[in-house]
Residue, then its C-alpha position, 0 to 999 in steps of 0.5 A: x683833221x688831216x691825213x698824214x703819212x705815218x712814220x716808218x717802223x724803226x729798225x729793230x722795233x719788234x725786238x725792242x717791244x718784245x719783252x714789254x709785250x710779254x709782260x702784258x700778255x702774262x698779266x692778261x692771262x693771269x687776270x691782272x691789270x696789264x703793266x705798260x712801259x710808257x718809256x717805250x712810246x715816249x722814246x719815239x715821240x719825236x718821230x710822230x711829231x715830225x710825221x705830223x709836222x709838229x701838229x696834234x693829230x686831232x685838232x692840228x694845234x702846233x706842238x710849239x704851244x703844248x708838250x703833247x704826248x704819244x696817244x693810243x688811237x685804240x685805248x690800251x686800257x680802260x674803254x669809256x663812253x660819254x656820260x655828259x658832253x660838258x663844255x669848255x669854260x671861256x677864256x681858260x679852255x678848261x673842260x667843265x662837267x664832261x663826264x665819262x663812264x667806264x665800260x671795261x677796265x681792259x681795252x685793246x691791250x695787244x695794241x699798246x706797243x703797236x706802232x700803227x696805233x700811235x699818234x701825237x696828240x696835244x694835252x687838251x685832245x688827249x687828256x681833257x677830251x678823248x680820254x678812253x673814248x673809242x666809239x664804234x659803229x656796231x651797236x653791241x660791242x664785245x667787252x672786253x675786246x678780243x684780238x681778231x674781232x671785227x669792229x668799225x671805229x668811228x673816230x677819224x684817224x690821222x694815220x688811217x684811210x678814211x679822208x677827214x674832209x669827206x666827213x667834216x665841214x667848216x664855216x667861214x668863222x671856223x666852226x666845225x660840223x659834220x658833212x652829210x650827217x657823217x657818223x665819223x664826223x659826229x663821233x670825232x667832233x664829240x670825242x675830241x671836242x673839235x667844236x670847242x670855242x678856243x679852237x674855233x677862234x684859232x681857226x677863224x682867220x684861216x677859215x676866212x682866208x680860205x673862203x675868200x680865195x674860194x670866192x675869188x676862184x669862182x669869180x675868176x671862173x665866171x669872168x673866165x679870168x685865167x690869172x685870177x683863177x690861177x692865183x686863187x688856186x695857188x693861194x688855196x694850195x698854199x693854205x692847204x699844204x700839210x705843213x700849214x696850220x689847220x690844213x685839214x680844215x682848208x681841205x675840208x672847205x675846198x671839198x665842200x665848196x668846190x665839190x672835189x677832193x683836194x688832190x683834184x684842185x691842181x687839175x681844176x683849171x684845165x677842166x674848166x676850159x680856160 
C-alpha cells in the first residue's frame, strides 16, 4: 500500500450531497434501512482514480486491468467480521470458502457521503475480500456505531496518516507479511487479502528488482563507490515513485532493509560521508 494525497473536495460538494444525507438521516431516525444514492460517489470516481494514479488503494493493481469502484473505507451499511479466512483458487483468482458474519446491519451511515471516507478500489479487494469488514483495536465495539464515538481503525487507509511501510514487509519474491507484529499490518493483509497468490506473482519481479538495487547500494557503500551507490539510490527512487506499480511495496522494502523512511532515501549518501 501507498499513502496518496487525497483529491480536493469539489466546489459545491456539500450542497450536492445535502438532500441525499437528509434522506439517510430520516431513514435512520425512523428505524428504516438507509437508502443511499450511489450515483453521487460514482460521479466522482475519476477524481479518486487520478489521485491514486490509476491504482487500487489497497493492492495497487492498475485500474487498466479492472473497472473498480468508489469504496467506503468505513462501511456505510452492514459491518461484518471474518468467520472463515478462505483462500484464493489458482489460477482463477476466485475466493473460496471465505465467510463473514454480520455484526450489525447499520454501519457508519453518516460517512456515506463523506469525501474523506472514499477511495478507489479494485473489484477483488472491494467485493471479494474487504466487503463490510472494518476491524478496530477496541475489543468491545459499539453496535451499531454512533457519530462522535472513539474508535481506532486497524485497516490501513491510503488517504490516512498511518504510514503503511511501517506495518508491512515484503520478501524477495513479493510475499507480504506484518512488520514487527503490527496489528495494522495483520488486519490489512487479512481483510484485503494482500497475501493472495495472484498478487504475489504480480509483485514478484518488482520485489526482486528492489532487493537487487538495495544489494547494489550496500556494496557501493562498503566499497565507498560513490557512483555505484548513487545509481542504486536513483534506481530505488525510480521504482518507488508513486506513479509506479506497487510503489508501496518498494518503499516498504527500503524501510525494512535500510532502516529509514522513504523520505530519507535521498539524504542517505551525504550521511555516509561518501
